[in-house]
KOLNUKOL-250444 format. One record per residue (C-alpha): residue number from 0; residue in three letters; y, z, x. Coordinates in nm, 4 decimals. Example, Ala and Ser with C-alpha at 12.3 -4.5 7.8 and 13.67 -1.06 7.14 Angstrom:
<sites>
SITE   num   residu         yy         zz         xx
SITE     0      ALA    -0.4500     0.7800     1.2300
SITE     1      SER    -0.1060     0.7140     1.3670
</sites>
This chain:
<sites>
SITE   num   residu         yy         zz         xx
SITE     0      MET    -3.2590     0.7003    -1.8143
SITE     1      ASP    -3.2328     0.9745    -2.0799
SITE     2      SER    -2.9413     0.8929    -2.3055
SITE     3      HIS    -2.8397     0.8739    -2.6694
SITE     4      PRO    -3.0314     0.6096    -2.8677
SITE     5      GLU    -2.7058     0.4289    -2.9453
SITE     6      SER    -2.5682     0.4515    -2.5927
SITE     7      ARG    -2.4392     0.1325    -2.4301
SITE     8      TYR    -2.6694     0.2000    -2.1342
SITE     9      HIS    -2.9541     0.0465    -2.3340
SITE    10      ASN    -2.7685    -0.2872    -2.3169
SITE    11      TRP    -2.7964    -0.3026    -1.9386
SITE    12      PRO    -3.0072    -0.6109    -1.8474
SITE    13      ALA    -3.3544    -0.5226    -1.7255
SITE    14      ASP    -3.3251    -0.7640    -1.4314
SITE    15      GLY    -2.9654    -0.6687    -1.3493
SITE    16      ILE    -2.6476    -0.8749    -1.3755
SITE    17      GLU    -2.5603    -1.2163    -1.2343
SITE    18      MET    -2.3165    -1.2751    -0.9499
SITE    19      SER    -2.0874    -1.4524    -1.1969
SITE    20      ASP    -2.0599    -1.1282    -1.3964
SITE    21      LEU    -1.9581    -0.9372    -1.0859
SITE    22      LEU    -1.6952    -1.1994    -1.0015
SITE    23      LYS    -1.5552    -1.1791    -1.3549
SITE    24      TYR    -1.5408    -0.8011    -1.3275
SITE    25      THR    -1.3516    -0.8243    -0.9957
SITE    26      GLY    -1.1086    -1.0802    -1.1384
SITE    27      LEU    -1.0376    -0.8590    -1.4385
SITE    28      LEU    -0.9671    -0.5624    -1.2100
SITE    29      LEU    -0.7149    -0.7647    -1.0104
SITE    30      ASN    -0.5433    -0.8885    -1.3263
SITE    31      MET    -0.5258    -0.5348    -1.4639
SITE    32      GLY    -0.3069    -0.4537    -1.1644
SITE    33      LEU    -0.0816    -0.7534    -1.2304
SITE    34      VAL    -0.0489    -0.6871    -1.6056
SITE    35      PRO     0.0096    -0.3099    -1.6349
SITE    36      LYS    -0.0705    -0.1422    -1.9657
SITE    37      LYS    -0.0283     0.2126    -2.0871
SITE    38      LYS    -0.3975     0.2600    -2.1721
SITE    39      LYS    -0.7134     0.0794    -2.0671
SITE    40      SER    -0.7896    -0.0018    -2.4312
SITE    41      ASP    -0.4610    -0.1973    -2.4545
SITE    42      PHE    -0.6156    -0.4755    -2.2454
SITE    43      ARG    -0.8518    -0.5452    -2.5368
SITE    44      SER    -0.5936    -0.4960    -2.8101
SITE    45      THR    -0.5462    -0.7705    -3.0705
SITE    46      ARG    -0.1968    -0.6551    -3.1685
SITE    47      ARG     0.0365    -0.9491    -3.1214
SITE    48      PRO     0.3113    -0.7673    -2.9225
SITE    49      ILE     0.0716    -0.6514    -2.6499
SITE    50      ALA    -0.2285    -0.8849    -2.6881
SITE    51      THR    -0.3785    -1.0392    -2.3732
SITE    52      PRO    -0.6740    -1.2503    -2.4946
SITE    53      PHE    -0.7799    -1.3349    -2.1390
SITE    54      PHE    -0.9596    -1.0026    -2.0916
SITE    55      GLY    -1.1650    -1.0209    -2.4109
SITE    56      GLU    -1.2498    -1.3860    -2.3615
SITE    57      THR    -1.3708    -1.3300    -2.0044
SITE    58      MET    -1.6006    -1.0310    -2.0610
SITE    59      THR    -1.6873    -0.7930    -2.3434
SITE    60      SER    -1.5594    -0.4379    -2.3213
SITE    61      ASN    -1.9168    -0.2989    -2.3249
SITE    62      MET    -2.0263    -0.5085    -2.0268
SITE    63      PHE    -1.7074    -0.4230    -1.8344
SITE    64      ALA    -1.7637    -0.0511    -1.8994
SITE    65      LEU    -2.1291    -0.0815    -1.7945
SITE    66      ILE    -2.0456    -0.2458    -1.4612
SITE    67      ASP    -1.7655     0.0045    -1.4122
SITE    68      ARG    -2.0138     0.2877    -1.4557
SITE    69      MET    -2.3052     0.1427    -1.2587
SITE    70      LEU    -2.1200    -0.0100    -0.9627
SITE    71      HIS    -2.2050     0.1647    -0.6346
SITE    72      ILE    -2.0855     0.0089    -0.3097
SITE    73      SER    -2.2498     0.2194    -0.0398
SITE    74      ASN    -2.6176     0.2732     0.0398
SITE    75      ILE    -2.7074     0.6286    -0.0614
SITE    76      GLU    -3.0063     0.6409     0.1724
SITE    77      GLU    -2.7881     0.5677     0.4770
SITE    78      GLU    -2.5012     0.8049     0.3914
SITE    79      ILE    -2.4393     1.0944     0.6337
SITE    80      ARG    -2.3941     1.4178     0.4414
SITE    81      ARG    -2.0878     1.6408     0.4681
SITE    82      GLY    -2.1093     1.8829     0.7577
SITE    83      GLN    -2.3228     1.6511     0.9703
SITE    84      GLU    -2.1984     1.4665     1.2771
SITE    85      GLY    -2.0562     1.1249     1.1964
SITE    86      PHE    -1.9694     1.2063     0.8347
SITE    87      ASP    -1.7247     0.9565     0.6818
SITE    88      PRO    -1.5201     1.1008     0.3915
SITE    89      TRP    -1.4615     0.7506     0.2503
SITE    90      VAL    -1.8162     0.6206     0.2926
SITE    91      LYS    -1.8446     0.5255    -0.0755
SITE    92      ILE    -1.5615     0.2701    -0.0442
SITE    93      ARG    -1.5672     0.2057     0.3316
SITE    94      LEU    -1.7228    -0.1402     0.2964
SITE    95      VAL    -1.4498    -0.2655     0.0611
SITE    96      LEU    -1.1668    -0.0900     0.2465
SITE    97      ASP    -1.2650    -0.2389     0.5824
SITE    98      LYS    -1.3079    -0.5826     0.4252
SITE    99      VAL    -0.9596    -0.5728     0.2699
SITE   100      ASN    -0.7997    -0.4553     0.5959
SITE   101      SER    -0.9780    -0.7114     0.8122
SITE   102      SER    -0.9023    -0.9952     0.5690
SITE   103      ALA    -0.5309    -0.9070     0.5583
SITE   104      THR    -0.5132    -0.9071     0.9383
SITE   105      ARG    -0.7092    -1.2306     0.9671
SITE   106      PHE    -0.5486    -1.4482     0.6995
SITE   107      TYR    -0.1916    -1.3187     0.6629
SITE   108      ILE     0.0976    -1.3356     0.9109
SITE   109      PRO     0.3525    -1.0649     0.8231
SITE   110      SER     0.7260    -1.1240     0.8386
SITE   111      GLN     0.9092    -0.9707     1.1346
SITE   112      ASN     1.0319    -0.6657     0.9395
SITE   113      VAL     0.7448    -0.4271     0.8678
SITE   114      SER     0.7308    -0.0679     0.7546
SITE   115      ILE     0.4935     0.2266     0.7690
SITE   116      ASP     0.5185     0.4837     0.4944
SITE   117      GLU     0.2998     0.6982     0.2737
SITE   118      SER     0.2292     0.6609    -0.0955
SITE   119      MET    -0.0066     0.7978    -0.3595
SITE   120      ILE    -0.2900     0.6512    -0.5638
SITE   121      GLY    -0.2292     0.8455    -0.8830
SITE   122      MET    -0.5315     1.0272    -1.0216
SITE   123      LYS    -0.6287     1.3727    -1.1502
SITE   124      ASN    -1.0060     1.3466    -1.1558
SITE   125      ARG    -1.2510     1.5621    -0.9640
SITE   126      CYS    -1.2124     1.4664    -0.6003
SITE   127      VAL    -1.1874     1.6952    -0.2987
SITE   128      TYR    -0.9265     1.4677    -0.1393
SITE   129      ILE    -0.6694     1.4932    -0.4195
SITE   130      GLN    -0.3248     1.5805    -0.2809
SITE   131      PHE    -0.0109     1.7122    -0.4501
SITE   132      MET     0.3208     1.5671    -0.3346
SITE   133      PRO     0.6134     1.6763    -0.5565
SITE   134      ASN     0.8567     1.4211    -0.4078
SITE   135      LYS     0.6461     1.1226    -0.5225
SITE   136      ARG     0.7833     1.0620    -0.8709
SITE   137      HIS     0.5483     0.7778    -0.9632
SITE   138      ALA     0.2366     0.9901    -0.8933
SITE   139      ARG     0.2476     1.3523    -0.7814
SITE   140      PHE    -0.1303     1.4012    -0.7865
SITE   141      GLY    -0.3628     1.1558    -0.6185
SITE   142      ILE    -0.5049     1.0247    -0.2939
SITE   143      ARG    -0.2545     1.0005    -0.0122
SITE   144      LYS    -0.2465     0.6776     0.1846
SITE   145      PHE    -0.0578     0.5374     0.4816
SITE   146      GLU     0.0312     0.1699     0.4597
SITE   147      VAL     0.1808    -0.1074     0.6677
SITE   148      CYS     0.3869    -0.3427     0.4493
SITE   149      ASP     0.6117    -0.6344     0.5289
SITE   150      SER     0.9366    -0.7335     0.3589
SITE   151      ASN     0.7570    -0.9945     0.1440
SITE   152      GLY     0.5793    -0.7151    -0.0429
SITE   153      TYR     0.2286    -0.7461     0.0996
SITE   154      VAL     0.0114    -0.4678     0.2342
SITE   155      VAL    -0.1111    -0.5440     0.5847
SITE   156      GLN    -0.3167    -0.2302     0.6516
SITE   157      VAL    -0.4217     0.0786     0.4551
SITE   158      ARG    -0.5502     0.4127     0.5796
SITE   159      LEU    -0.6591     0.6827     0.3356
SITE   160      TYR    -0.5893     1.0497     0.4064
SITE   161      ALA    -0.8800     1.2923     0.3681
SITE   162      GLY    -0.7169     1.6170     0.4802
SITE   163      LYS    -0.6418     1.7789     0.8139
SITE   164      ASP    -1.0114     1.8021     0.9084
SITE   165      PHE    -1.0272     1.4202     0.9303
SITE   166      ASP    -0.6691     1.3588     1.0410
SITE   167      ILE    -0.5535     1.1781     1.3541
SITE   168      HIS    -0.4903     1.4352     1.6268
SITE   169      HIS    -0.2254     1.3337     1.8789
SITE   170      GLY    -0.0197     1.5262     2.1312
SITE   171      GLU     0.3044     1.3932     1.9802
SITE   172      GLY     0.2052     1.4904     1.6259
SITE   173      GLN     0.0538     1.3332     1.3159
SITE   174      ALA     0.3362     1.0836     1.2559
SITE   175      PHE     0.3088     0.9402     1.6086
SITE   176      GLY    -0.0698     0.9102     1.5768
SITE   177      VAL    -0.0505     0.7354     1.2389
SITE   178      VAL     0.2006     0.4763     1.3632
SITE   179      LYS     0.0070     0.4144     1.6854
SITE   180      GLU    -0.3238     0.3627     1.5052
SITE   181      LEU    -0.1893     0.1448     1.2221
SITE   182      MET     0.0161    -0.0783     1.4510
SITE   183      THR    -0.2815    -0.1183     1.6859
SITE   184      VAL    -0.5362    -0.1933     1.4129
SITE   185      SER    -0.2918    -0.4329     1.2433
SITE   186      GLN    -0.2517    -0.6194     1.5736
SITE   187      LEU     0.1289    -0.6035     1.5497
SITE   188      LEU     0.2058    -0.4631     1.8955
SITE   189      ASN     0.3389    -0.6820     2.1786
SITE   190      LYS     0.4555    -0.9496     1.9327
SITE   191      GLY     0.8218    -0.8611     1.8774
SITE   192      TYR     0.7893    -0.7035     1.5328
SITE   193      HIS     1.0596    -0.4749     1.3940
SITE   194      LEU     0.9235    -0.1518     1.2482
SITE   195      HIS     1.1231     0.0452     0.9889
SITE   196      THR     1.0388     0.4096     0.9197
SITE   197      ASP     1.1824     0.7181     0.7541
SITE   198      ASN     1.2669     1.0487     0.9222
SITE   199      PHE     0.9057     1.1718     0.9073
SITE   200      TYR     0.7984     0.9129     1.1656
SITE   201      THR     1.1107     0.8259     1.3669
SITE   202      LYS     1.1163     1.0022     1.7039
SITE   203      PRO     1.2579     0.9069     2.0476
SITE   204      ALA     0.9059     0.9325     2.1935
SITE   205      LEU     0.7815     0.6799     1.9367
SITE   206      ALA     1.0736     0.4466     2.0107
SITE   207      GLU     0.9914     0.4533     2.3826
SITE   208      TYR     0.6218     0.3885     2.3157
SITE   209      LEU     0.6984     0.0903     2.0919
SITE   210      LEU     0.9452    -0.0506     2.3438
SITE   211      GLN     0.6717    -0.0477     2.6064
SITE   212      HIS     0.4686    -0.2606     2.3645
SITE   213      LYS     0.7566    -0.5012     2.2847
SITE   214      THR     0.8146    -0.3677     1.9340
SITE   215      MET     1.1515    -0.2644     1.7907
SITE   216      LEU     1.2104     0.0476     1.5785
SITE   217      THR     1.4803     0.1410     1.3298
SITE   218      GLY     1.4724     0.4514     1.1132
SITE   219      THR     1.6498     0.7626     0.9983
SITE   220      VAL     1.5780     1.0599     1.2213
SITE   221      ARG     1.5817     1.4354     1.1629
SITE   222      VAL     1.8554     1.6360     1.3307
SITE   223      ASN     1.6049     1.8829     1.4781
SITE   224      SER     1.3991     1.6137     1.6529
SITE   225      LYS     1.3471     1.6501     2.0279
SITE   226      ASN     1.5266     1.4490     2.2984
SITE   227      LEU     1.8262     1.3566     2.0823
SITE   228      PRO     2.1914     1.3902     2.1950
SITE   229      LYS     2.2979     1.7544     2.2204
SITE   230      ASP     2.6187     1.6987     2.0204
SITE   231      ARG     2.4449     1.5099     1.7366
SITE   232      SER     2.5403     1.7794     1.4813
SITE   233      VAL     2.9161     1.7399     1.5388
SITE   234      ARG     3.1203     1.7166     1.2177
SITE   235      LEU     3.2669     1.3753     1.1361
SITE   236      ALA     3.5502     1.2695     0.9101
SITE   237      ALA     3.4805     1.0433     0.6139
SITE   238      GLY     3.4258     0.6865     0.7343
SITE   239      GLU     3.3770     0.7971     1.0930
SITE   240      SER     3.0761     0.6987     1.3029
SITE   241      LYS     2.9537     0.8000     1.6457
SITE   242      PHE     2.7179     0.6208     1.8852
SITE   243      TRP     2.4968     0.7442     2.1671
SITE   244      ARG     2.3183     0.5092     2.4035
SITE   245      LYS     2.0160     0.5879     2.6225
SITE   246      GLY     1.8681     0.2762     2.7767
SITE   247      GLU     1.7538     0.0534     2.4882
SITE   248      MET     1.7761     0.3372     2.2345
SITE   249      LEU     2.0838     0.3685     2.0159
SITE   250      CYS     2.1486     0.6803     1.8067
SITE   251      VAL     2.4065     0.6454     1.5279
SITE   252      SER     2.5704     0.9176     1.3207
SITE   253      LEU     2.7704     0.8191     1.0122
SITE   254      ARG     2.9535     1.0086     0.7409
SITE   255      GLU     3.0271     0.7484     0.4773
SITE   256      LYS     3.2242     0.9543     0.2210
SITE   257      LYS     3.3798     1.2975     0.1739
SITE   258      SER     3.1128     1.4199    -0.0677
SITE   259      GLN     2.8508     1.3644     0.2024
SITE   260      THR     2.8144     1.7064     0.3634
SITE   261      LYS     2.5873     1.5976     0.6489
SITE   262      PRO     2.6077     1.2679     0.8385
SITE   263      VAL     2.3219     1.0170     0.8384
SITE   264      LEU     2.1422     0.9960     1.1715
SITE   265      VAL     1.9723     0.6663     1.2625
SITE   266      LEU     1.7711     0.5771     1.5720
SITE   267      THR     1.7268     0.2096     1.6619
SITE   268      THR     1.6150    -0.0095     1.9501
SITE   269      ALA     1.7084    -0.3376     1.7790
SITE   270      HIS     2.0872    -0.3169     1.7291
SITE   271      ASN     2.4044    -0.2750     1.9306
SITE   272      ALA     2.6895    -0.0281     1.8816
SITE   273      GLU     2.8795    -0.2586     1.6456
SITE   274      VAL     3.0660    -0.2090     1.3185
SITE   275      GLU     3.0741    -0.4537     1.0263
SITE   276      GLU     3.3454    -0.4790     0.7606
SITE   277      ARG     3.2341    -0.5382     0.4015
SITE   278      GLU     3.4218    -0.5436     0.0736
SITE   279      ILE     3.2779    -0.2969    -0.1780
SITE   280      ARG     3.4599    -0.2489    -0.5116
SITE   281      ASP     3.7804    -0.4087    -0.3806
SITE   282      LYS     3.7779    -0.1787    -0.0761
SITE   283      ILE     3.7087    -0.2702     0.2848
SITE   284      LYS     3.4487    -0.0391     0.4364
SITE   285      LYS     3.3343    -0.0231     0.7958
SITE   286      ASN     2.9775     0.0754     0.8704
SITE   287      PRO     2.7579     0.0369     1.1782
SITE   288      THR     2.5566    -0.2865     1.1778
SITE   289      CYS     2.2259    -0.1019     1.1970
SITE   290      ILE     2.3146     0.0987     0.8835
SITE   291      TYR     2.3710    -0.2181     0.6775
SITE   292      HIS     2.0521    -0.3807     0.7997
SITE   293      LYS     1.8561    -0.0560     0.7657
SITE   294      THR     1.9687    -0.0015     0.4038
SITE   295      HIS     1.8898    -0.3567     0.2907
SITE   296      THR     1.5569    -0.3921     0.4727
SITE   297      TRP     1.4373    -0.0431     0.3874
SITE   298      ALA     1.5014    -0.1050     0.0161
SITE   299      GLU     1.2721    -0.4093     0.0281
SITE   300      LEU     1.0039    -0.2323     0.2303
SITE   301      THR     1.0094     0.0842     0.0177
SITE   302      SER     0.9681    -0.1263    -0.2952
SITE   303      ALA     0.6674    -0.2927    -0.1343
SITE   304      ILE     0.5164     0.0445    -0.0418
SITE   305      ASN     0.5558     0.1867    -0.3930
SITE   306      LYS     0.4159    -0.1238    -0.5638
SITE   307      SER     0.1341    -0.1650    -0.3091
SITE   308      VAL     0.0991    -0.5354    -0.3814
SITE   309      ILE    -0.2160    -0.6837    -0.2297
SITE   310      THR    -0.2273    -0.9798    -0.4698
SITE   311      PRO     0.0466    -1.2368    -0.5502
SITE   312      GLN     0.3276    -1.0894    -0.7596
SITE   313      LYS     0.4025    -1.2158    -1.1066
SITE   314      GLY     0.6132    -1.5280    -1.0945
SITE   315      ARG     0.5328    -1.6016    -0.7308
SITE   316      PRO     0.3132    -1.8908    -0.6179
SITE   317      ALA    -0.0323    -1.8149    -0.4885
SITE   318      VAL    -0.0496    -1.7463    -0.1172
SITE   319      THR    -0.2469    -2.0137     0.0639
SITE   320      GLY    -0.3159    -2.0493     0.4330
SITE   321      ALA    -0.0806    -2.3480     0.4604
SITE   322      ARG     0.2001    -2.1630     0.2835
SITE   323      ILE     0.1607    -1.8571     0.5059
SITE   324      ARG     0.1746    -2.0661     0.8219
SITE   325      LYS     0.4767    -2.2595     0.6960
SITE   326      GLN     0.6611    -1.9404     0.5999
SITE   327      ALA     0.5834    -1.7762     0.9348
SITE   328      LYS     0.7039    -2.0858     1.1208
SITE   329      GLU     1.0333    -2.0884     0.9293
SITE   330      GLU     1.0917    -1.7193     1.0048
SITE   331      ARG     1.0117    -1.7550     1.3748
SITE   332      GLY     1.2225    -2.0643     1.4220
SITE   333      PRO     1.1682    -2.2976     1.7154
SITE   334      GLY     0.9240    -2.1876     1.9829
SITE   335      SER     0.6027    -1.9903     1.9559
SITE   336      GLY     0.5566    -1.6313     1.8469
SITE   337      VAL     0.7835    -1.3836     1.6740
SITE   338      PRO     1.1149    -1.3211     1.8534
SITE   339      ALA     1.0376    -1.0886     2.1427
SITE   340      ALA     1.1737    -0.7361     2.1452
SITE   341      LYS     1.3728    -0.5974     2.4308
SITE   342      SER     1.1362    -0.4838     2.7023
SITE   343      ALA     1.1743    -0.1301     2.8363
SITE   344      ALA     0.9733    -0.2116     3.1467
SITE   345      THR     1.2568    -0.4065     3.3115
SITE   346      GLN     1.4694    -0.0968     3.3767
SITE   347      PRO     1.4056     0.2802     3.3795
SITE   348      VAL     1.5120     0.4880     3.0799
SITE   349      PRO     1.8241     0.6978     3.1601
SITE   350      ARG     1.7875     1.0738     3.1431
SITE   351      SER     2.1050     1.1369     2.9396
SITE   352      TRP     2.2894     0.9836     2.6436
SITE   353      SER     2.6246     0.8059     2.6754
SITE   354      THR     2.8581     0.8304     2.3740
SITE   355      SER     3.1251     0.6327     2.1891
SITE   356      GLN     3.3111     0.7028     1.8633
SITE   357      ILE     3.4686     0.4812     1.5951
SITE   358      LYS     3.7021     0.5946     1.3179
SITE   359      ASP     3.7700     0.4044     0.9979
</sites>
């Protein structure tokens, strides 16, 4: 290797590194995600306010930088070049990505409430798959990813986005294809899970598909989506809500306050047309049950998506197989399996929506 005489590359062992060095490197990477710093050099800082001696005691900065530079996961000789049949845009990390996904499915039992959403891996380096998403405040430039998370804050499945040329093509659109693939690969269908989504994914066609596979859906839905009630855009007074029922699907429209110009539209297959009373700032407010549950659960799931936690969070005990099984058993309650969703196969789906209205 032609390099500067004082380059750290000359310190690379002639016979390579030991497996223990690679394990230390991996452990340091995981801890760098748990102990965020502003700069990479801060992990080696000796300043008392920000010092973390663990990193310097485990491995020298030169050796860490060397492994970071030399590490190559895929086999270059077996890689299929771009433009050839069978090309994989993520071939350089495919081995690790598949291992993480398969391990999460094999060793972790998600809680009943799960979510599918998109997030960004922030980066601005030279990569053809860099995306720009202005609505992602934590990282506007980076690699786009679709994730399945549960309400405990753990990532169950990850799929990286490499552009429209490698996207999932489905007759019902990209959102339908992403949900179908992730739920299938995660092995969450036909087990009574409750999926929460935002208005990019929520569609009546998706709700019907999930019902056929014994999976519930709750999510905000866009007004211009197909197969929704025709009078869904009707103006509501403050505190007023309106319900439409079509088989197992419930569509809810709510205008919570006067300053809200457009009502919130929610589609669910897990709740009934019920209203709950809650005291907020010494005032009694009535909101549909699905809105309360949607707001609380979605806040937890969105936080999990943004943090993308695949290792135990700070302050939480390590996740062991026994703990996972115990937690899953407590959530399921007596009997086997997650509580089953309402099956759409028992009765045909009506062709029209029936409506009801509640005023505060």
